[in-house]
VOVEX-999073 format. One line per 4 residues: number of its first residue (from 0); their letters; for each residue x, y, z of C-alpha. Coordinates in Angstrom, 2 decimals, m for minus. Layout:
! VOVEX-999073
NUM) a) X/Y/Z ~ ...
This chain:
! VOVEX-999073
0) xxxx) m30.28/m4.83/41.09 ~ m29.05/m4.99/37.61 ~ m28.95/m1.85/35.79 ~ m28.91/m1.17/32.08
4) xxxx) m25.54/m0.55/30.29 ~ m26.59/3.25/29.80 ~ m27.44/3.80/33.49 ~ m24.23/2.09/34.87
8) xxxx) m22.11/4.36/32.50 ~ m24.19/7.40/33.98 ~ m23.66/6.43/37.64 ~ m19.79/5.65/36.69
12) xxxx) m19.28/8.91/35.24 ~ m21.17/10.86/38.03 ~ m19.21/8.68/40.92 ~ m15.79/9.92/38.93
16) xxxx) m17.40/13.42/39.08 ~ m17.96/13.35/42.74 ~ m14.37/12.21/43.47 ~ m12.96/14.86/41.50
20) xxxx) m14.97/17.53/43.59 ~ m14.06/15.97/46.61 ~ m10.53/16.41/45.83 ~ m11.24/19.81/44.61
24) xxxx) m12.73/20.81/47.75 ~ m9.92/19.47/49.93 ~ m7.32/21.67/47.60 ~ m9.39/24.75/47.87
28) xxxx) m9.32/24.55/51.70 ~ m5.59/24.41/51.63 ~ m5.28/27.12/48.83 ~ m7.63/29.82/51.01
32) xxxx) m4.67/29.72/53.84 ~ m2.77/31.49/50.94 ~ m5.00/33.25/48.82 ~ m8.06/35.62/49.07
36) xxxx) m11.59/34.03/48.53 ~ m12.45/36.20/45.77 ~ m9.18/35.76/44.18 ~ m9.54/32.29/44.31
40) xxxx) m13.09/32.46/42.93 ~ m11.81/34.63/40.15 ~ m8.96/32.50/39.34 ~ m11.03/29.04/39.74
44) xxxx) m13.65/30.33/37.04 ~ m10.97/31.35/34.85 ~ m9.32/27.97/34.72 ~ m12.61/26.47/34.08
48) xxxx) m13.11/28.94/31.07 ~ m9.61/28.03/30.03 ~ m10.11/24.39/30.46 ~ m13.13/24.61/28.39
52) xxxx) m11.47/26.36/25.53 ~ m8.51/24.18/25.87 ~ m10.55/20.80/25.41 ~ m12.32/22.24/22.49
56) xxxx) m8.77/22.90/20.48 ~ m7.52/19.34/21.56 ~ m10.41/18.10/19.78 ~ m10.40/20.15/16.80
60) xxxx) m13.81/21.86/17.39 ~ m14.75/25.55/17.64 ~ m14.59/27.32/20.69 ~ m17.66/26.54/22.77
64) xxxx) m19.06/29.96/23.26 ~ m22.76/30.48/22.74 ~ m25.29/32.85/24.68 ~ m28.77/32.67/25.45
68) xxxx) m31.16/33.66/28.46 ~ m30.37/29.84/30.10 ~ m26.65/30.18/29.55 ~ m26.65/33.87/30.95
72) xxxx) m28.66/32.70/33.95 ~ m26.52/29.65/34.35 ~ m23.45/31.78/34.50 ~ m24.73/34.49/36.84
76) xxxx) m25.89/31.97/39.33 ~ m22.65/29.65/39.32 ~ m20.68/33.10/39.53 ~ m22.80/33.76/43.01
80) xxxx) m22.52/30.22/43.91 ~ m18.62/30.65/43.48 ~ m18.38/33.50/45.57 ~ m20.31/32.18/48.36
84) xxxx) m18.71/28.91/48.24 ~ m15.13/30.29/48.69 ~ m16.19/32.71/51.28 ~ m17.98/29.84/53.13
88) xxxx) m14.87/27.73/52.80 ~ m12.58/30.58/54.34 ~ m15.09/30.81/57.34 ~ m15.94/27.23/57.95
92) xxxx) m13.65/24.96/56.13 ~ m14.32/22.03/53.77 ~ m16.27/19.33/56.03 ~ m19.13/21.73/57.14
96) xxxx) m19.51/23.04/53.71 ~ m19.72/19.76/52.27 ~ m22.20/18.59/54.56 ~ m24.33/21.89/54.23
100) xxxx) m24.04/21.38/50.30 ~ m26.19/18.27/50.73 ~ m29.16/20.65/51.32 ~ m29.68/20.80/47.55
104) xxxx) m32.38/18.19/47.24 ~ m34.12/20.34/50.17 ~ m33.69/23.45/47.70 ~ m34.71/21.72/44.63
108) xxxx) m38.46/21.33/45.63 ~ m39.37/25.00/46.42 ~ m37.48/25.69/43.24 ~ m39.46/23.72/41.22
112) xxxx) m42.40/24.80/42.89 ~ m41.64/28.49/41.62 ~ m40.21/27.77/38.33 ~ m42.18/24.55/37.17
116) xxxx) m45.42/25.13/39.41 ~ m44.70/21.50/41.08 ~ m46.34/21.41/44.37 ~ m44.24/19.85/46.75
120) xxxx) m45.85/16.82/49.02 ~ m46.13/17.16/52.54 ~ m43.35/14.81/53.08 ~ m40.88/16.77/50.93
124) xxxx) m41.73/19.76/53.13 ~ m41.23/18.20/56.12 ~ m38.02/16.51/55.24 ~ m36.83/19.92/53.92
128) xxxx) m37.36/21.54/57.22 ~ m35.70/18.50/58.91 ~ m32.62/19.24/56.69 ~ m32.51/23.02/57.67
132) xxxx) m32.73/22.06/61.31 ~ m30.17/19.11/60.95 ~ m27.66/21.66/59.28 ~ m28.21/24.30/62.17
136) xxxx) m27.80/21.74/64.72 ~ m24.59/20.39/62.88 ~ m22.99/24.01/62.84 ~ m23.67/24.68/66.71
140) xxxx) m21.09/25.08/68.86 ~ m21.93/26.03/72.77 ~ m23.87/29.19/72.98 ~ m23.01/30.36/69.24
144) xxxx) m22.53/28.80/65.97 ~ m19.40/28.31/64.31 ~ m19.96/31.24/61.74 ~ m23.50/32.35/61.19
148) xxxx) m22.22/34.15/57.98 ~ m20.56/30.98/56.74 ~ m23.52/28.90/57.39 ~ m25.58/31.44/55.49
152) xxxx) m22.88/31.75/52.61 ~ m22.69/27.84/52.38 ~ m26.29/27.53/52.00 ~ m26.51/30.55/49.50
156) xxxx) m23.90/28.66/47.27 ~ m25.96/25.52/47.42 ~ m29.14/27.31/46.42 ~ m27.28/29.23/43.43
160) xxxx) m25.76/25.96/42.22 ~ m29.20/24.08/42.64 ~ m31.05/26.77/40.75 ~ m28.02/26.58/38.05
164) xxxx) m28.43/22.90/37.45 ~ m32.32/23.45/36.66 ~ m31.10/26.09/33.75 ~ m28.11/23.83/32.65
168) xxxx) m31.01/20.83/32.15 ~ m32.64/23.32/29.87 ~ m29.65/24.76/28.24 ~ m28.24/21.13/27.48
172) xxxx) m31.31/20.63/25.17 ~ m29.65/22.93/22.63 ~ m25.84/23.00/23.35 ~ m23.12/20.49/24.17
176) xxxx) m21.87/19.90/27.50 ~ m18.68/21.87/26.77 ~ m20.61/24.50/25.39 ~ m22.83/24.98/28.35
180) xxxx) m19.76/24.74/30.63 ~ m17.49/27.32/29.01 ~ m20.16/29.85/27.96 ~ m21.71/29.83/31.45
184) xxxx) m18.43/29.90/33.41 ~ m17.48/33.07/30.93 ~ m20.64/34.90/32.32 ~ m19.59/33.82/35.73
188) xxxx) m16.18/35.32/35.47 ~ m17.52/38.66/34.51 ~ m19.82/38.66/37.67 ~ m16.99/37.47/39.95
192) xxxx) m14.17/39.94/38.51 ~ m17.16/42.67/38.77 ~ m17.78/42.13/42.17 ~ m14.56/41.85/43.24
196) xxxx) m13.74/45.18/41.67 ~ m16.76/46.81/43.61 ~ m16.24/45.03/46.85 ~ m12.52/45.60/46.72
200) xxxx) m11.78/42.13/47.52 ~ m9.96/41.26/43.97 ~ m5.99/41.05/44.12 ~ m6.39/42.18/47.86
204) xxxx) m3.85/39.58/48.97 ~ m0.41/38.61/47.42 ~ m0.52/34.79/47.11 ~ 2.46/32.71/46.26
208) xxxx) 2.57/30.26/43.70 ~ 1.65/27.46/45.72 ~ m1.62/29.05/46.52 ~ m2.49/29.88/42.79
212) xxxx) m1.38/26.20/41.80 ~ m3.64/24.79/44.17 ~ m6.36/26.84/43.03 ~ m5.84/26.25/39.62
216) xxxx) m5.26/22.45/39.89 ~ m8.66/22.43/42.00 ~ m10.34/24.20/39.08 ~ m9.32/21.96/36.64
220) xxxx) m10.54/18.85/38.73 ~ m13.63/20.35/40.20 ~ m14.84/23.44/38.25 ~ m14.06/21.74/34.89
224) xxxx) m13.65/18.07/34.86 ~ m16.04/17.32/37.52 ~ m18.58/19.55/36.06 ~ m18.21/18.53/32.50
228) xxxx) m18.85/15.03/33.43 ~ m21.85/15.67/35.53 ~ m23.31/17.84/32.34 ~ m22.71/14.82/30.35
232) xxxx) m24.93/12.91/32.59 ~ m27.51/15.54/32.98 ~ m28.07/15.90/29.20 ~ m29.37/12.28/28.62
236) xxxx) m30.35/11.25/32.09 ~ m33.41/12.31/34.31 ~ m32.90/14.77/37.26 ~ m34.39/12.25/39.62
240) xxxx) m31.37/9.90/38.67 ~ m28.80/12.21/38.96 ~ m30.29/13.52/42.38 ~ m30.03/9.94/43.59
244) xxxx) m26.66/9.61/42.88 ~ m25.16/13.05/44.02 ~ m26.89/13.16/47.17 ~ m24.08/11.11/48.28
248) xxxx) m21.46/13.44/47.28 ~ m21.63/15.82/50.15 ~ m20.88/12.94/52.63 ~ m17.95/11.68/50.35
252) xxxx) m16.48/15.03/50.21 ~ m16.53/15.51/53.85 ~ m15.49/12.01/54.72 ~ m12.30/12.98/52.08
256) xxxx) m11.64/16.02/53.87 ~ m11.91/15.05/57.45 ~ m8.06/13.56/57.89 ~ m6.81/17.19/56.74
260) xxxx) m9.48/19.15/58.43 ~ m10.64/17.39/61.42 ~ m13.57/18.98/63.84 ~ m14.21/18.55/67.25
264) xxxx) m18.03/17.49/67.32 ~ m20.34/17.10/70.15 ~ m23.42/14.87/70.30 ~ m25.56/17.50/69.24
268) xxxx) m23.47/18.03/66.05 ~ m23.29/14.56/65.29 ~ m27.23/14.36/65.84 ~ m27.72/17.27/63.59
272) xxxx) m25.33/15.71/60.88 ~ m27.30/12.43/61.09 ~ m30.64/14.26/60.51 ~ m29.19/16.32/57.57
276) xxxx) m27.87/13.31/55.99 ~ m30.70/11.27/56.34 ~ m33.44/14.03/55.28 ~ m31.57/14.65/52.10
280) xxxx) m30.81/11.01/51.37 ~ m34.61/9.85/51.63 ~ m35.42/13.07/49.59 ~ m33.09/11.81/46.86
284) xxxx) m34.08/8.12/46.93 ~ m37.17/7.86/48.65 ~ m39.57/8.52/45.46 ~ m37.67/5.69/43.53
288) xxxx) m38.01/3.41/46.27 ~ m41.83/3.90/46.63 ~ m41.86/3.65/42.84 ~ m40.20/0.09/42.91
292) xxxx) m42.42/m1.09/46.04 ~ m45.39/m0.16/44.07 ~ m44.47/m1.94/40.86 ~ m43.57/m5.01/42.84
296) xxxx) m47.26/m4.84/44.78 ~ m49.23/m4.60/41.27 ~ m51.05/m7.78/40.37 ~ m49.67/m9.47/37.24
300) xxxx) m52.17/m8.78/34.34 ~ m54.67/m11.45/33.79 ~ m53.62/m14.09/30.79 ~ m55.90/m14.29/27.58
304) xxx) m58.47/m17.18/28.15 ~ m57.37/m20.29/26.15 ~ m59.28/m21.60/23.18
């Protein structure tokens, strides 16, 4: 298939975004061996804010800080997603968290129903349920799951980020990608720090410079550069196009992380992973394939009779 130049550029930007996110996931997993989850979430969000402001200064533009309902909502959701993400990484490791993150298309349908009034089809409901079952089977180890709390936190993180993407699409209608990223992450930082102070997890550990450096590099790669690239695509591309490309992200992240954090998987785990990946992949690419087949099956318009 030959894509128009703009589509090829969007896919290329998304591919780079996914690679940066995969690298960040592995770095964060190593960092969590040296730093607490709440401290890592706060530091990661702070680095994203600093990256956004530094990027603006390098380009000679005003600091990208704007606030509105969509940006505040996005910041709160991203802050919640960051807290849950680092807590799940601490319990599960990057490979299960990456594959569980593939459930975002399964969460997108009910969110669209609640927020936009879109009714999911029977196929979407069945595929979403299959993705949930696959995720549970993938995490199962003998008589007990790897970590019920870890699975729940990973799913909560995915749900928060998926809902945030809907608000990001709204915010990008009126603000630049850097403004959306910087402003929302400042709100996220307030939430993460507030949670850490209330829950007592902030500054509970004494991380060395290695842990801090790993989180900082991961944040600039994943929480800043990767998200900024994604927002640039999301601003002009349709949500369906971004979903089709990003549905491969969790699999790519898991494959990149596997050599560093290998897992012992049973046949049941492998079957569950296959169901999960297959379900979310079809949720992402199925509608586009059906539209393409429908266009090919349409009869050619009748030509005008010759004089």
